[in-house]
PDB file of N, CA, C and O in Angstrom:
ATOM      1  N   MET A   1     114.092  50.001  16.248  1.00  0.00           N
ATOM      2  CA  MET A   1     113.362  51.247  16.083  1.00  0.00           C
ATOM      3  C   MET A   1     112.239  51.038  15.067  1.00  0.00           C
ATOM      4  O   MET A   1     112.474  50.531  13.970  1.00  0.00           O
ATOM      5  N   SER A   2     111.036  51.425  15.433  1.00  0.00           N
ATOM      6  CA  SER A   2     109.896  51.232  14.534  1.00  0.00           C
ATOM      7  C   SER A   2     109.819  52.365  13.519  1.00  0.00           C
ATOM      8  O   SER A   2     110.355  53.453  13.728  1.00  0.00           O
ATOM      9  N   ALA A   3     109.147  52.081  12.433  1.00  0.00           N
ATOM     10  CA  ALA A   3     108.976  53.071  11.368  1.00  0.00           C
ATOM     11  C   ALA A   3     108.058  54.193  11.854  1.00  0.00           C
ATOM     12  O   ALA A   3     107.085  53.935  12.562  1.00  0.00           O
ATOM     13  N   PRO A   4     108.362  55.440  11.475  1.00  0.00           N
ATOM     14  CA  PRO A   4     107.557  56.586  11.909  1.00  0.00           C
ATOM     15  C   PRO A   4     106.108  56.486  11.432  1.00  0.00           C
ATOM     16  O   PRO A   4     105.826  56.022  10.327  1.00  0.00           O
ATOM     17  N   ARG A   5     105.211  56.931  12.290  1.00  0.00           N
ATOM     18  CA  ARG A   5     103.788  56.967  11.984  1.00  0.00           C
ATOM     19  C   ARG A   5     103.351  58.432  11.898  1.00  0.00           C
ATOM     20  O   ARG A   5     103.553  59.215  12.826  1.00  0.00           O
ATOM     21  N   ILE A   6     102.757  58.772  10.778  1.00  0.00           N
ATOM     22  CA  ILE A   6     102.337  60.154  10.542  1.00  0.00           C
ATOM     23  C   ILE A   6     100.820  60.242  10.632  1.00  0.00           C
ATOM     24  O   ILE A   6     100.101  59.398  10.098  1.00  0.00           O
ATOM     25  N   THR A   7     100.352  61.266  11.308  1.00  0.00           N
ATOM     26  CA  THR A   7      98.918  61.517  11.433  1.00  0.00           C
ATOM     27  C   THR A   7      98.630  62.919  10.911  1.00  0.00           C
ATOM     28  O   THR A   7      99.261  63.892  11.322  1.00  0.00           O
ATOM     29  N   ILE A   8      97.670  63.004  10.000  1.00  0.00           N
ATOM     30  CA  ILE A   8      97.222  64.294   9.484  1.00  0.00           C
ATOM     31  C   ILE A   8      95.774  64.473   9.933  1.00  0.00           C
ATOM     32  O   ILE A   8      94.886  63.738   9.500  1.00  0.00           O
ATOM     33  N   THR A   9      95.546  65.454  10.803  1.00  0.00           N
ATOM     34  CA  THR A   9      94.202  65.755  11.285  1.00  0.00           C
ATOM     35  C   THR A   9      93.696  66.974  10.521  1.00  0.00           C
ATOM     36  O   THR A   9      94.358  68.011  10.471  1.00  0.00           O
ATOM     37  N   TYR A  10      92.521  66.832   9.931  1.00  0.00           N
ATOM     38  CA  TYR A  10      91.990  67.879   9.042  1.00  0.00           C
ATOM     39  C   TYR A  10      90.542  68.186   9.406  1.00  0.00           C
ATOM     40  O   TYR A  10      89.854  67.355   9.998  1.00  0.00           O
ATOM     41  N   CYS A  11      90.088  69.379   9.051  1.00  0.00           N
ATOM     42  CA  CYS A  11      88.726  69.821   9.338  1.00  0.00           C
ATOM     43  C   CYS A  11      87.771  69.373   8.225  1.00  0.00           C
ATOM     44  O   CYS A  11      87.966  69.694   7.053  1.00  0.00           O
ATOM     45  N   THR A  12      86.744  68.631   8.618  1.00  0.00           N
ATOM     46  CA  THR A  12      85.737  68.205   7.645  1.00  0.00           C
ATOM     47  C   THR A  12      84.816  69.368   7.264  1.00  0.00           C
ATOM     48  O   THR A  12      84.321  69.420   6.139  1.00  0.00           O
ATOM     49  N   GLN A  13      84.584  70.296   8.188  1.00  0.00           N
ATOM     50  CA  GLN A  13      83.731  71.444   7.906  1.00  0.00           C
ATOM     51  C   GLN A  13      84.356  72.361   6.864  1.00  0.00           C
ATOM     52  O   GLN A  13      83.653  73.041   6.117  1.00  0.00           O
ATOM     53  N   CYS A  14      85.684  72.372   6.824  1.00  0.00           N
ATOM     54  CA  CYS A  14      86.414  73.228   5.877  1.00  0.00           C
ATOM     55  C   CYS A  14      86.701  72.512   4.560  1.00  0.00           C
ATOM     56  O   CYS A  14      87.290  73.090   3.647  1.00  0.00           O
ATOM     57  N   ASN A  15      86.280  71.252   4.468  1.00  0.00           N
ATOM     58  CA  ASN A  15      86.499  70.450   3.257  1.00  0.00           C
ATOM     59  C   ASN A  15      87.982  70.290   2.914  1.00  0.00           C
ATOM     60  O   ASN A  15      88.376  70.444   1.758  1.00  0.00           O
ATOM     61  N   TRP A  16      88.802  69.981   3.923  1.00  0.00           N
ATOM     62  CA  TRP A  16      90.239  69.835   3.724  1.00  0.00           C
ATOM     63  C   TRP A  16      90.670  68.378   3.525  1.00  0.00           C
ATOM     64  O   TRP A  16      91.862  68.081   3.600  1.00  0.00           O
ATOM     65  N   LEU A  17      89.738  67.480   3.276  1.00  0.00           N
ATOM     66  CA  LEU A  17      90.094  66.078   3.029  1.00  0.00           C
ATOM     67  C   LEU A  17      91.015  65.939   1.816  1.00  0.00           C
ATOM     68  O   LEU A  17      92.016  65.227   1.888  1.00  0.00           O
ATOM     69  N   LEU A  18      90.700  66.595   0.719  1.00  0.00           N
ATOM     70  CA  LEU A  18      91.542  66.474  -0.475  1.00  0.00           C
ATOM     71  C   LEU A  18      92.950  66.984  -0.227  1.00  0.00           C
ATOM     72  O   LEU A  18      93.915  66.380  -0.694  1.00  0.00           O
ATOM     73  N   ARG A  19      93.084  68.075   0.495  1.00  0.00           N
ATOM     74  CA  ARG A  19      94.405  68.621   0.833  1.00  0.00           C
ATOM     75  C   ARG A  19      95.175  67.620   1.698  1.00  0.00           C
ATOM     76  O   ARG A  19      96.353  67.356   1.456  1.00  0.00           O
ATOM     77  N   ALA A  20      94.502  67.070   2.702  1.00  0.00           N
ATOM     78  CA  ALA A  20      95.148  66.103   3.601  1.00  0.00           C
ATOM     79  C   ALA A  20      95.557  64.841   2.849  1.00  0.00           C
ATOM     80  O   ALA A  20      96.651  64.319   3.064  1.00  0.00           O
ATOM     81  N   SER A  21      94.693  64.351   1.976  1.00  0.00           N
ATOM     82  CA  SER A  21      95.014  63.124   1.242  1.00  0.00           C
ATOM     83  C   SER A  21      96.124  63.370   0.217  1.00  0.00           C
ATOM     84  O   SER A  21      96.944  62.484  -0.026  1.00  0.00           O
ATOM     85  N   TRP A  22      96.158  64.554  -0.379  1.00  0.00           N
ATOM     86  CA  TRP A  22      97.251  64.893  -1.290  1.00  0.00           C
ATOM     87  C   TRP A  22      98.580  64.897  -0.543  1.00  0.00           C
ATOM     88  O   TRP A  22      99.575  64.363  -1.034  1.00  0.00           O
ATOM     89  N   MET A  23      98.596  65.503   0.653  1.00  0.00           N
ATOM     90  CA  MET A  23      99.824  65.532   1.452  1.00  0.00           C
ATOM     91  C   MET A  23     100.247  64.119   1.857  1.00  0.00           C
ATOM     92  O   MET A  23     101.435  63.794   1.848  1.00  0.00           O
ATOM     93  N   ALA A  24      99.281  63.292   2.209  1.00  0.00           N
ATOM     94  CA  ALA A  24      99.595  61.897   2.552  1.00  0.00           C
ATOM     95  C   ALA A  24     100.240  61.193   1.369  1.00  0.00           C
ATOM     96  O   ALA A  24     101.222  60.469   1.532  1.00  0.00           O
ATOM     97  N   GLY A  25      99.696  61.403   0.188  1.00  0.00           N
ATOM     98  CA  GLY A  25     100.259  60.810  -1.021  1.00  0.00           C
ATOM     99  C   GLY A  25     101.678  61.284  -1.296  1.00  0.00           C
ATOM    100  O   GLY A  25     102.534  60.491  -1.686  1.00  0.00           O
ATOM    101  N   GLU A  26     101.931  62.567  -1.096  1.00  0.00           N
ATOM    102  CA  GLU A  26     103.278  63.113  -1.288  1.00  0.00           C
ATOM    103  C   GLU A  26     104.276  62.441  -0.350  1.00  0.00           C
ATOM    104  O   GLU A  26     105.384  62.089  -0.756  1.00  0.00           O
ATOM    105  N   LEU A  27     103.874  62.268   0.905  1.00  0.00           N
ATOM    106  CA  LEU A  27     104.765  61.635   1.877  1.00  0.00           C
ATOM    107  C   LEU A  27     105.000  60.170   1.537  1.00  0.00           C
ATOM    108  O   LEU A  27     106.124  59.676   1.637  1.00  0.00           O
ATOM    109  N   LEU A  28     103.945  59.479   1.139  1.00  0.00           N
ATOM    110  CA  LEU A  28     104.092  58.066   0.770  1.00  0.00           C
ATOM    111  C   LEU A  28     104.949  57.903  -0.480  1.00  0.00           C
ATOM    112  O   LEU A  28     105.735  56.959  -0.563  1.00  0.00           O
ATOM    113  N   ASN A  29     104.815  58.792  -1.444  1.00  0.00           N
ATOM    114  CA  ASN A  29     105.650  58.733  -2.646  1.00  0.00           C
ATOM    115  C   ASN A  29     107.116  58.977  -2.323  1.00  0.00           C
ATOM    116  O   ASN A  29     107.997  58.370  -2.930  1.00  0.00           O
ATOM    117  N   THR A  30     107.378  59.856  -1.378  1.00  0.00           N
ATOM    118  CA  THR A  30     108.757  60.201  -1.044  1.00  0.00           C
ATOM    119  C   THR A  30     109.408  59.179  -0.123  1.00  0.00           C
ATOM    120  O   THR A  30     110.524  58.731  -0.388  1.00  0.00           O
ATOM    121  N   PHE A  31     108.725  58.807   0.954  1.00  0.00           N
ATOM    122  CA  PHE A  31     109.344  57.969   1.985  1.00  0.00           C
ATOM    123  C   PHE A  31     108.935  56.503   1.907  1.00  0.00           C
ATOM    124  O   PHE A  31     109.585  55.647   2.507  1.00  0.00           O
ATOM    125  N   GLY A  32     107.865  56.206   1.172  1.00  0.00           N
ATOM    126  CA  GLY A  32     107.453  54.831   0.895  1.00  0.00           C
ATOM    127  C   GLY A  32     107.389  53.918   2.101  1.00  0.00           C
ATOM    128  O   GLY A  32     106.780  54.252   3.117  1.00  0.00           O
ATOM    129  N   THR A  33     108.019  52.769   1.981  1.00  0.00           N
ATOM    130  CA  THR A  33     107.930  51.733   3.019  1.00  0.00           C
ATOM    131  C   THR A  33     108.737  52.073   4.266  1.00  0.00           C
ATOM    132  O   THR A  33     108.697  51.327   5.245  1.00  0.00           O
ATOM    133  N   GLU A  34     109.464  53.179   4.249  1.00  0.00           N
ATOM    134  CA  GLU A  34     110.166  53.618   5.461  1.00  0.00           C
ATOM    135  C   GLU A  34     109.167  54.130   6.508  1.00  0.00           C
ATOM    136  O   GLU A  34     109.489  54.201   7.694  1.00  0.00           O
ATOM    137  N   LEU A  35     107.967  54.481   6.066  1.00  0.00           N
ATOM    138  CA  LEU A  35     106.919  54.939   6.980  1.00  0.00           C
ATOM    139  C   LEU A  35     106.132  53.756   7.522  1.00  0.00           C
ATOM    140  O   LEU A  35     105.857  52.795   6.804  1.00  0.00           O
ATOM    141  N   GLY A  36     105.774  53.838   8.799  1.00  0.00           N
ATOM    142  CA  GLY A  36     104.928  52.812   9.392  1.00  0.00           C
ATOM    143  C   GLY A  36     103.488  52.967   8.952  1.00  0.00           C
ATOM    144  O   GLY A  36     102.795  51.984   8.687  1.00  0.00           O
ATOM    145  N   SER A  37     103.040  54.228   8.876  1.00  0.00           N
ATOM    146  CA  SER A  37     101.680  54.512   8.418  1.00  0.00           C
ATOM    147  C   SER A  37     101.529  56.007   8.194  1.00  0.00           C
ATOM    148  O   SER A  37     102.293  56.820   8.715  1.00  0.00           O
ATOM    149  N   VAL A  38     100.524  56.339   7.407  1.00  0.00           N
ATOM    150  CA  VAL A  38     100.059  57.716   7.270  1.00  0.00           C
ATOM    151  C   VAL A  38      98.555  57.639   7.479  1.00  0.00           C
ATOM    152  O   VAL A  38      97.839  57.004   6.705  1.00  0.00           O
ATOM    153  N   THR A  39      98.091  58.290   8.525  1.00  0.00           N
ATOM    154  CA  THR A  39      96.693  58.195   8.924  1.00  0.00           C
ATOM    155  C   THR A  39      96.016  59.549   8.800  1.00  0.00           C
ATOM    156  O   THR A  39      96.560  60.565   9.232  1.00  0.00           O
ATOM    157  N   LEU A  40      94.822  59.562   8.206  1.00  0.00           N
ATOM    158  CA  LEU A  40      94.013  60.769   8.125  1.00  0.00           C
ATOM    159  C   LEU A  40      92.955  60.704   9.218  1.00  0.00           C
ATOM    160  O   LEU A  40      92.247  59.707   9.355  1.00  0.00           O
ATOM    161  N   VAL A  41      92.857  61.789  10.001  1.00  0.00           N
ATOM    162  CA  VAL A  41      91.916  61.844  11.116  1.00  0.00           C
ATOM    163  C   VAL A  41      90.985  63.034  10.906  1.00  0.00           C
ATOM    164  O   VAL A  41      91.445  64.175  10.889  1.00  0.00           O
ATOM    165  N   PRO A  42      89.673  62.788  10.744  1.00  0.00           N
ATOM    166  CA  PRO A  42      88.737  63.901  10.570  1.00  0.00           C
ATOM    167  C   PRO A  42      88.545  64.665  11.881  1.00  0.00           C
ATOM    168  O   PRO A  42      88.505  64.084  12.965  1.00  0.00           O
ATOM    169  N   GLY A  43      88.428  65.982  11.743  1.00  0.00           N
ATOM    170  CA  GLY A  43      88.165  66.847  12.884  1.00  0.00           C
ATOM    171  C   GLY A  43      87.244  67.975  12.464  1.00  0.00           C
ATOM    172  O   GLY A  43      86.724  67.982  11.349  1.00  0.00           O
ATOM    173  N   THR A  44      87.044  68.928  13.363  1.00  0.00           N
ATOM    174  CA  THR A  44      86.192  70.089  13.085  1.00  0.00           C
ATOM    175  C   THR A  44      86.843  71.333  13.666  1.00  0.00           C
ATOM    176  O   THR A  44      87.865  71.255  14.348  1.00  0.00           O
ATOM    177  N   GLY A  45      86.243  72.467  13.389  1.00  0.00           N
ATOM    178  CA  GLY A  45      86.688  73.716  13.988  1.00  0.00           C
ATOM    179  C   GLY A  45      87.937  74.316  13.370  1.00  0.00           C
ATOM    180  O   GLY A  45      88.652  75.064  14.037  1.00  0.00           O
ATOM    181  N   GLY A  46      88.217  74.005  12.110  1.00  0.00           N
ATOM    182  CA  GLY A  46      89.361  74.597  11.433  1.00  0.00           C
ATOM    183  C   GLY A  46      90.689  73.926  11.742  1.00  0.00           C
ATOM    184  O   GLY A  46      91.752  74.475  11.450  1.00  0.00           O
ATOM    185  N   VAL A  47      90.627  72.747  12.329  1.00  0.00           N
ATOM    186  CA  VAL A  47      91.852  72.046  12.710  1.00  0.00           C
ATOM    187  C   VAL A  47      92.593  71.520  11.478  1.00  0.00           C
ATOM    188  O   VAL A  47      91.982  70.983  10.554  1.00  0.00           O
ATOM    189  N   PHE A  48      93.900  71.683  11.481  1.00  0.00           N
ATOM    190  CA  PHE A  48      94.758  71.041  10.486  1.00  0.00           C
ATOM    191  C   PHE A  48      96.147  70.960  11.091  1.00  0.00           C
ATOM    192  O   PHE A  48      96.854  71.963  11.200  1.00  0.00           O
ATOM    193  N   HIS A  49      96.529  69.749  11.485  1.00  0.00           N
ATOM    194  CA  HIS A  49      97.878  69.576  12.001  1.00  0.00           C
ATOM    195  C   HIS A  49      98.425  68.227  11.598  1.00  0.00           C
ATOM    196  O   HIS A  49      97.690  67.290  11.286  1.00  0.00           O
ATOM    197  N   ILE A  50      99.755  68.162  11.617  1.00  0.00           N
ATOM    198  CA  ILE A  50     100.468  66.960  11.195  1.00  0.00           C
ATOM    199  C   ILE A  50     101.397  66.558  12.329  1.00  0.00           C
ATOM    200  O   ILE A  50     102.141  67.383  12.859  1.00  0.00           O
ATOM    201  N   ASP A  51     101.345  65.284  12.696  1.00  0.00           N
ATOM    202  CA  ASP A  51     102.167  64.743  13.774  1.00  0.00           C
ATOM    203  C   ASP A  51     103.015  63.603  13.239  1.00  0.00           C
ATOM    204  O   ASP A  51     102.597  62.863  12.349  1.00  0.00           O
ATOM    205  N   VAL A  52     104.215  63.474  13.796  1.00  0.00           N
ATOM    206  CA  VAL A  52     105.064  62.315  13.551  1.00  0.00           C
ATOM    207  C   VAL A  52     105.275  61.648  14.902  1.00  0.00           C
ATOM    208  O   VAL A  52     105.884  62.229  15.799  1.00  0.00           O
ATOM    209  N   ASP A  53     104.773  60.434  15.044  1.00  0.00           N
ATOM    210  CA  ASP A  53     104.884  59.687  16.302  1.00  0.00           C
ATOM    211  C   ASP A  53     104.415  60.519  17.499  1.00  0.00           C
ATOM    212  O   ASP A  53     105.034  60.493  18.563  1.00  0.00           O
ATOM    213  N   GLY A  54     103.319  61.253  17.314  1.00  0.00           N
ATOM    214  CA  GLY A  54     102.736  62.035  18.397  1.00  0.00           C
ATOM    215  C   GLY A  54     103.337  63.421  18.592  1.00  0.00           C
ATOM    216  O   GLY A  54     102.830  64.202  19.396  1.00  0.00           O
ATOM    217  N   GLN A  55     104.405  63.739  17.871  1.00  0.00           N
ATOM    218  CA  GLN A  55     105.029  65.060  17.954  1.00  0.00           C
ATOM    219  C   GLN A  55     104.476  65.939  16.844  1.00  0.00           C
ATOM    220  O   GLN A  55     104.624  65.629  15.662  1.00  0.00           O
ATOM    221  N   GLN A  56     103.839  67.037  17.232  1.00  0.00           N
ATOM    222  CA  GLN A  56     103.264  67.932  16.235  1.00  0.00           C
ATOM    223  C   GLN A  56     104.377  68.660  15.484  1.00  0.00           C
ATOM    224  O   GLN A  56     105.221  69.325  16.084  1.00  0.00           O
ATOM    225  N   ILE A  57     104.357  68.519  14.158  1.00  0.00           N
ATOM    226  CA  ILE A  57     105.384  69.159  13.336  1.00  0.00           C
ATOM    227  C   ILE A  57     104.815  70.298  12.494  1.00  0.00           C
ATOM    228  O   ILE A  57     105.567  71.133  11.990  1.00  0.00           O
ATOM    229  N   TRP A  58     103.504  70.337  12.342  1.00  0.00           N
ATOM    230  CA  TRP A  58     102.875  71.435  11.591  1.00  0.00           C
ATOM    231  C   TRP A  58     101.495  71.682  12.158  1.00  0.00           C
ATOM    232  O   TRP A  58     100.750  70.739  12.424  1.00  0.00           O
ATOM    233  N   GLU A  59     101.150  72.942  12.343  1.00  0.00           N
ATOM    234  CA  GLU A  59      99.817  73.328  12.794  1.00  0.00           C
ATOM    235  C   GLU A  59      99.424  74.565  12.011  1.00  0.00           C
ATOM    236  O   GLU A  59     100.121  75.579  12.045  1.00  0.00           O
ATOM    237  N   ARG A  60      98.318  74.482  11.312  1.00  0.00           N
ATOM    238  CA  ARG A  60      97.914  75.529  10.367  1.00  0.00           C
ATOM    239  C   ARG A  60      97.907  76.919  10.980  1.00  0.00           C
ATOM    240  O   ARG A  60      98.451  77.848  10.383  1.00  0.00           O
ATOM    241  N   LYS A  61      97.314  77.090  12.141  1.00  0.00           N
ATOM    242  CA  LYS A  61      97.229  78.420  12.747  1.00  0.00           C
ATOM    243  C   LYS A  61      98.604  78.891  13.229  1.00  0.00           C
ATOM    244  O   LYS A  61      98.998  80.030  12.979  1.00  0.00           O
ATOM    245  N   ARG A  62      99.317  78.023  13.909  1.00  0.00           N
ATOM    246  CA  ARG A  62     100.637  78.375  14.441  1.00  0.00           C
ATOM    247  C   ARG A  62     101.628  78.708  13.325  1.00  0.00           C
ATOM    248  O   ARG A  62     102.418  79.645  13.440  1.00  0.00           O
ATOM    249  N   ASP A  63     101.573  77.919  12.235  1.00  0.00           N
ATOM    250  CA  ASP A  63     102.549  78.037  11.161  1.00  0.00           C
ATOM    251  C   ASP A  63     102.049  78.863   9.982  1.00  0.00           C
ATOM    252  O   ASP A  63     102.641  78.834   8.903  1.00  0.00           O
ATOM    253  N   ASN A  64     100.957  79.600  10.189  1.00  0.00           N
ATOM    254  CA  ASN A  64     100.437  80.546   9.185  1.00  0.00           C
ATOM    255  C   ASN A  64     100.070  79.906   7.860  1.00  0.00           C
ATOM    256  O   ASN A  64     100.471  80.385   6.799  1.00  0.00           O
ATOM    257  N   GLY A  65      99.304  78.817   7.920  1.00  0.00           N
ATOM    258  CA  GLY A  65      98.804  78.209   6.694  1.00  0.00           C
ATOM    259  C   GLY A  65      99.254  76.775   6.527  1.00  0.00           C
ATOM    260  O   GLY A  65      99.646  76.103   7.481  1.00  0.00           O
ATOM    261  N   PHE A  66      99.185  76.334   5.296  1.00  0.00           N
ATOM    262  CA  PHE A  66      99.501  74.945   4.959  1.00  0.00           C
ATOM    263  C   PHE A  66     100.902  74.858   4.365  1.00  0.00           C
ATOM    264  O   PHE A  66     101.346  75.784   3.688  1.00  0.00           O
ATOM    265  N   PRO A  67     101.602  73.751   4.613  1.00  0.00           N
ATOM    266  CA  PRO A  67     102.919  73.612   3.985  1.00  0.00           C
ATOM    267  C   PRO A  67     102.784  73.234   2.517  1.00  0.00           C
ATOM    268  O   PRO A  67     101.827  72.563   2.130  1.00  0.00           O
ATOM    269  N   ASP A  68     103.742  73.666   1.701  1.00  0.00           N
ATOM    270  CA  ASP A  68     103.794  73.127   0.351  1.00  0.00           C
ATOM    271  C   ASP A  68     104.486  71.765   0.447  1.00  0.00           C
ATOM    272  O   ASP A  68     104.984  71.396   1.511  1.00  0.00           O
ATOM    273  N   ALA A  69     104.517  71.036  -0.633  1.00  0.00           N
ATOM    274  CA  ALA A  69     105.053  69.670  -0.603  1.00  0.00           C
ATOM    275  C   ALA A  69     106.504  69.637  -0.142  1.00  0.00           C
ATOM    276  O   ALA A  69     106.873  68.803   0.685  1.00  0.00           O
ATOM    277  N   ALA A  70     107.325  70.533  -0.667  1.00  0.00           N
ATOM    278  CA  ALA A  70     108.744  70.530  -0.304  1.00  0.00           C
ATOM    279  C   ALA A  70     108.942  70.836   1.178  1.00  0.00           C
ATOM    280  O   ALA A  70     109.746  70.180   1.840  1.00  0.00           O
ATOM    281  N   ALA A  71     108.223  71.819   1.703  1.00  0.00           N
ATOM    282  CA  ALA A  71     108.348  72.167   3.121  1.00  0.00           C
ATOM    283  C   ALA A  71     107.899  71.012   4.003  1.00  0.00           C
ATOM    284  O   ALA A  71     108.548  70.706   5.003  1.00  0.00           O
ATOM    285  N   LEU A  72     106.800  70.371   3.643  1.00  0.00           N
ATOM    286  CA  LEU A  72     106.301  69.236   4.419  1.00  0.00           C
ATOM    287  C   LEU A  72     107.321  68.106   4.445  1.00  0.00           C
ATOM    288  O   LEU A  72     107.590  67.531   5.500  1.00  0.00           O
ATOM    289  N   LYS A  73     107.881  67.793   3.298  1.00  0.00           N
ATOM    290  CA  LYS A  73     108.874  66.715   3.230  1.00  0.00           C
ATOM    291  C   LYS A  73     110.114  67.051   4.048  1.00  0.00           C
ATOM    292  O   LYS A  73     110.683  66.173   4.697  1.00  0.00           O
ATOM    293  N   ARG A  74     110.540  68.312   4.025  1.00  0.00           N
ATOM    294  CA  ARG A  74     111.709  68.705   4.818  1.00  0.00           C
ATOM    295  C   ARG A  74     111.440  68.547   6.303  1.00  0.00           C
ATOM    296  O   ARG A  74     112.292  68.045   7.036  1.00  0.00           O
ATOM    297  N   VAL A  75     110.250  68.974   6.763  1.00  0.00           N
ATOM    298  CA  VAL A  75     109.936  68.880   8.182  1.00  0.00           C
ATOM    299  C   VAL A  75     109.849  67.413   8.621  1.00  0.00           C
ATOM    300  O   VAL A  75     110.381  67.043   9.667  1.00  0.00           O
ATOM    301  N   VAL A  76     109.182  66.587   7.821  1.00  0.00           N
ATOM    302  CA  VAL A  76     109.102  65.152   8.156  1.00  0.00           C
ATOM    303  C   VAL A  76     110.494  64.543   8.150  1.00  0.00           C
ATOM    304  O   VAL A  76     110.844  63.791   9.060  1.00  0.00           O
ATOM    305  N   ARG A  77     111.287  64.855   7.146  1.00  0.00           N
ATOM    306  CA  ARG A  77     112.656  64.339   7.076  1.00  0.00           C
ATOM    307  C   ARG A  77     113.453  64.743   8.307  1.00  0.00           C
ATOM    308  O   ARG A  77     114.130  63.911   8.910  1.00  0.00           O
ATOM    309  N   ASP A  78     113.376  66.028   8.686  1.00  0.00           N
ATOM    310  CA  ASP A  78     114.154  66.525   9.814  1.00  0.00           C
ATOM    311  C   ASP A  78     113.829  65.786  11.108  1.00  0.00           C
ATOM    312  O   ASP A  78     114.714  65.550  11.930  1.00  0.00           O
ATOM    313  N   VAL A  79     112.561  65.422  11.288  1.00  0.00           N
ATOM    314  CA  VAL A  79     112.139  64.738  12.507  1.00  0.00           C
ATOM    315  C   VAL A  79     112.363  63.229  12.419  1.00  0.00           C
ATOM    316  O   VAL A  79     112.863  62.623  13.367  1.00  0.00           O
ATOM    317  N   ALA A  80     112.001  62.623  11.301  1.00  0.00           N
ATOM    318  CA  ALA A  80     111.979  61.162  11.210  1.00  0.00           C
ATOM    319  C   ALA A  80     113.183  60.541  10.512  1.00  0.00           C
ATOM    320  O   ALA A  80     113.579  59.421  10.836  1.00  0.00           O
ATOM    321  N   PHE A  81     113.765  61.257   9.561  1.00  0.00           N
ATOM    322  CA  PHE A  81     114.847  60.700   8.734  1.00  0.00           C
ATOM    323  C   PHE A  81     115.955  61.739   8.529  1.00  0.00           C
ATOM    324  O   PHE A  81     116.164  62.178   7.398  1.00  0.00           O
ATOM    325  N   PRO A  82     116.665  62.141   9.575  1.00  0.00           N
ATOM    326  CA  PRO A  82     117.606  63.259   9.452  1.00  0.00           C
ATOM    327  C   PRO A  82     118.712  63.073   8.407  1.00  0.00           C
ATOM    328  O   PRO A  82     119.275  64.057   7.928  1.00  0.00           O
ATOM    329  N   ASP A  83     119.025  61.840   8.053  1.00  0.00           N
ATOM    330  CA  ASP A  83     120.086  61.608   7.069  1.00  0.00           C
ATOM    331  C   ASP A  83     119.561  61.460   5.642  1.00  0.00           C
ATOM    332  O   ASP A  83     120.342  61.248   4.714  1.00  0.00           O
ATOM    333  N   TRP A  84     118.258  61.569   5.463  1.00  0.00           N
ATOM    334  CA  TRP A  84     117.628  61.373   4.162  1.00  0.00           C
ATOM    335  C   TRP A  84     117.916  62.572   3.257  1.00  0.00           C
ATOM    336  O   TRP A  84     117.757  63.719   3.673  1.00  0.00           O
ATOM    337  N   ASN A  85     118.337  62.303   2.023  1.00  0.00           N
ATOM    338  CA  ASN A  85     118.570  63.363   1.049  1.00  0.00           C
ATOM    339  C   ASN A  85     117.318  63.534   0.194  1.00  0.00           C
ATOM    340  O   ASN A  85     116.885  62.596  -0.475  1.00  0.00           O
ATOM    341  N   LEU A  86     116.745  64.723   0.219  1.00  0.00           N
ATOM    342  CA  LEU A  86     115.529  64.995  -0.544  1.00  0.00           C
ATOM    343  C   LEU A  86     115.811  65.519  -1.950  1.00  0.00           C
ATOM    344  O   LEU A  86     114.883  65.884  -2.672  1.00  0.00           O
ATOM    345  N   GLY A  87     117.065  65.559  -2.336  1.00  0.00           N
ATOM    346  CA  GLY A  87     117.397  66.011  -3.689  1.00  0.00           C
ATOM    347  C   GLY A  87     117.006  67.451  -3.918  1.00  0.00           C
ATOM    348  O   GLY A  87     117.414  68.334  -3.163  1.00  0.00           O
ATOM    349  N   HIS A  88     116.216  67.705  -4.960  1.00  0.00           N
ATOM    350  CA  HIS A  88     115.862  69.076  -5.339  1.00  0.00           C
ATOM    351  C   HIS A  88     115.070  69.804  -4.251  1.00  0.00           C
ATOM    352  O   HIS A  88     115.144  71.029  -4.164  1.00  0.00           O
ATOM    353  N   ALA A  89     114.319  69.083  -3.424  1.00  0.00           N
ATOM    354  CA  ALA A  89     113.550  69.735  -2.348  1.00  0.00           C
ATOM    355  C   ALA A  89     114.488  70.351  -1.315  1.00  0.00           C
ATOM    356  O   ALA A  89     114.143  71.355  -0.692  1.00  0.00           O
ATOM    357  N   ASP A  90     115.655  69.770  -1.128  1.00  0.00           N
ATOM    358  CA  ASP A  90     116.638  70.366  -0.215  1.00  0.00           C
ATOM    359  C   ASP A  90     117.251  71.616  -0.818  1.00  0.00           C
ATOM    360  O   ASP A  90     117.576  72.552  -0.087  1.00  0.00           O
ATOM    361  N   GLN A  91     117.415  71.654  -2.117  1.00  0.00           N
ATOM    362  CA  GLN A  91     118.031  72.801  -2.770  1.00  0.00           C
ATOM    363  C   GLN A  91     117.172  74.044  -2.711  1.00  0.00           C
ATOM    364  O   GLN A  91     117.694  75.158  -2.748  1.00  0.00           O
ATOM    365  N   SER A  92     115.854  73.872  -2.619  1.00  0.00           N
ATOM    366  CA  SER A  92     114.957  75.032  -2.573  1.00  0.00           C
ATOM    367  C   SER A  92     114.665  75.503  -1.154  1.00  0.00           C
ATOM    368  O   SER A  92     113.852  76.404  -0.948  1.00  0.00           O
ATOM    369  N   ALA A  93     115.337  74.887  -0.167  1.00  0.00           N
ATOM    370  CA  ALA A  93     115.124  75.282   1.234  1.00  0.00           C
ATOM    371  C   ALA A  93     115.589  76.724   1.446  1.00  0.00           C
ATOM    372  O   ALA A  93     116.638  77.128   0.945  1.00  0.00           O
ATOM    373  N   PRO A  94     114.793  77.494   2.198  1.00  0.00           N
ATOM    374  CA  PRO A  94     115.202  78.877   2.466  1.00  0.00           C
ATOM    375  C   PRO A  94     116.496  78.919   3.263  1.00  0.00           C
ATOM    376  O   PRO A  94     116.741  78.062   4.113  1.00  0.00           O
ATOM    377  N   GLU A  95     117.315  79.916   2.984  1.00  0.00           N
ATOM    378  CA  GLU A  95     118.612  80.019   3.654  1.00  0.00           C
ATOM    379  C   GLU A  95     118.545  80.991   4.797  1.00  0.00           C
ATOM    380  O   GLU A  95     119.545  81.209   5.481  1.00  0.00           O
TER     381      GLU A  95
END
């Protein structure tokens, strides 16, 4: 089984590069070498979505905004690393 590949597509017109790169850094800090890659893809028209191995896990319009770090890590974990313990990020999950 190959390591998960994450793609973050962001809108250049909306200046969301810093947000996308911050999220990429959060994922790399948490999952490290378990990830195959984290790729930033520039787009336009208000696009902001995150995919794991081609499966969309977050879409700004559909999901009513941007994920915070803990929510993003939980969603990536749930799809790519279901047995991974996120420690304090799991404790703050909504019930």
